[in-house]
N, C-alpha and C positions, 0 to 999 in steps of 0.2 A: 386470438379473440381479444377484443378491447377490454381494458380494465372496467368492470361494471360499476365501480365507485367514482370513476373520473368523469366529470362532465366535459363534453366536447367543446372545443373552441368554436367561435363563430366561423361560418363558412362564407367567404366573400366571392361574389361574382361581379361582373361589370356594373350591374344595376341593383343588386340585392345584397343584403347581409342576412344570412340564415342564423337565427339565434335560438339555441336549444331551450326548451321550457323545462326548468327544474321546478321543484315543489313551491318555492317562494314565489316565483313568477306565475305559476299556475294559480296559486291562491289570489295573487294580485289581479290577474286577468278576470277572475270570478267576482272580485269584490272591490277593487280599487284601481280604476282605469289610469289615474295619474301615476301611481306607483308602478303599475305594469309598464307604462310607457317609459318611465325612467329606467327600469330594469332591462327593458328590451332595446333601449337606445333609440327610440322613436315613438312619437305619439301614436295612439291607436286610431285607425280610421273609424269613423262613426258607425260603420256597418260591421265592424269586427269586434268580437267574434260573432258568427252567426248562431242562431238558436241551438243547432245540433252540437256545435263545438262547446258552446256555453254550458250545455247540460253535461258534457264530459269532463269539464274542468275540475269539479270537486274530486273526481276520481284520480286525476293527475296530481292534484294537490295533496291527496292523502296516500298516494302510492298504491291505489287500488286497481288502476287500469293494468291491462296486460303489459303495456309499455310504460311502466312506472317511471317517475322522474329519476330514479337511481339506475336506470337501465343503460346508462352509458351512451345515450344518443338514439336508442331505438324507439323513441316516442315522438312527441310533438315538437316541431320547430316553427318559429315565426319567420315570416318573410318581411323584412324591413326594406322598403323601397328607398334607395339612397337619395335620389333627387329631392324627395319630400320629407325624408327622415320620418317615414310613416309605416306602421305595420299595416300591410294590405292583404295579408293572407296567412294561411297555415299550411304546413306540409309535414308529413311524418310517416312513420312506420307503425304498423299495428302490433309490434312486438319485436323481440330480438330474433335472430335467425333460428329457424326450426332445425331439427335434427337433419333434415334433408338439405339444409343450406338455403332456405327460401325466406325472403322477407316480403311483406305486402306493404305497398306505399299508397298514400292518398294525398290529395291536395285540394285547396279551395282558395280562390282569389275574390276579394270583394268586387261586386259588379262594376263600379266605375273604373277599376284598374284592369279589367279583362281586355282581351284582344290586343295586348301589348307584348306578348311573348314572355310574360313573367312566370307563368306556370311552367313553360318549357325550360326557362333558365333555372328556376329553383329546383325543379324535379331533376334536371340533368346534374346539377351540383350535388344533390343529395344521393343520387344513384352512384355518382363517382365516389362519394364519401363511403357509401355502403360497400362498394367493391374493394375498398382498401382493407377490409376485413377478409382474410383468406377463407373464412368459414362460409361466406355468402357466395352461392353459386348462381342464384337468379333472383330477380326482383319481379314481383307479381303486382298486378293492378286489376281493378274491376270498376266498371262504370255502367250506367244504364245505356241501353242501345240508343235511346233518344237524346242522350247528352252529347250532342255533336261537338261541342267545344272540347270535352274531355277526350272524345275519340280522336279529334284532330291533334291534341297535345300528344297522346300516346303514339299515334302514327308518325308525327314529326320526330319524336324521340327514337323511332325505330323499333318500338315494341311489336312483337308478333302476337296476333290474335290466337287464342286457344279455343278449342271446340267445347261444347256442352257447358255453357255458363248458366243455363236456366232461362226461364221466360223473361224477356226484356232486359237481360244482362249480358254484358260482354266481359270476357276475361282476357288478360294480356300477360305476356312474359317478356323479360329481358334477361336472357342467359348471359353469364359472364363472358363467354366466348364471343357472342354477338356484340356486346358492349365494347370489348377490346378491339374488335375489327372496326367498329363504327368510329371509335374515338381515339384509338391508339393509347388507351388507358385513361382517358378523361382529360379535360382541359382545366379543371379547378383543383 
């Protein structure tokens, strides 16, 4: 298991830099966009963060969320789009691995940057990062059944749909064994 006090290094993909949100950055995202951009290595898109994420930021800043800033990477990451040096989305885990070795992942890209494959690229990189931890056995995801873009992202990544998600919801899983077969242990 990773050292819980060590903040993870940025993750780089061909078009993105994933930057972990620690307490100082979370506070800046909530109250000082200019400082947040400096800390994240790119200015914030005008539509970032969305209202849902903005409401969660004080918890990240104060370490109150399940995925507290000191959680060693099992919280929020920013997606910095390299060509524009701009934060265009967020991705992250809802907490550290459970006793059963499960982590839940979620993501969001600002509307003007959707349909470019950035959600797939960022999610793929963060899944590869998660599976570096031998404690993680599977990555879970959930989306609304009518969220066709998220459904497409999860299918493109090779997630398997799980039964019994509840009305209007879909649940998905990526077991370690499926990930290893799909990627040969990941590209990033």
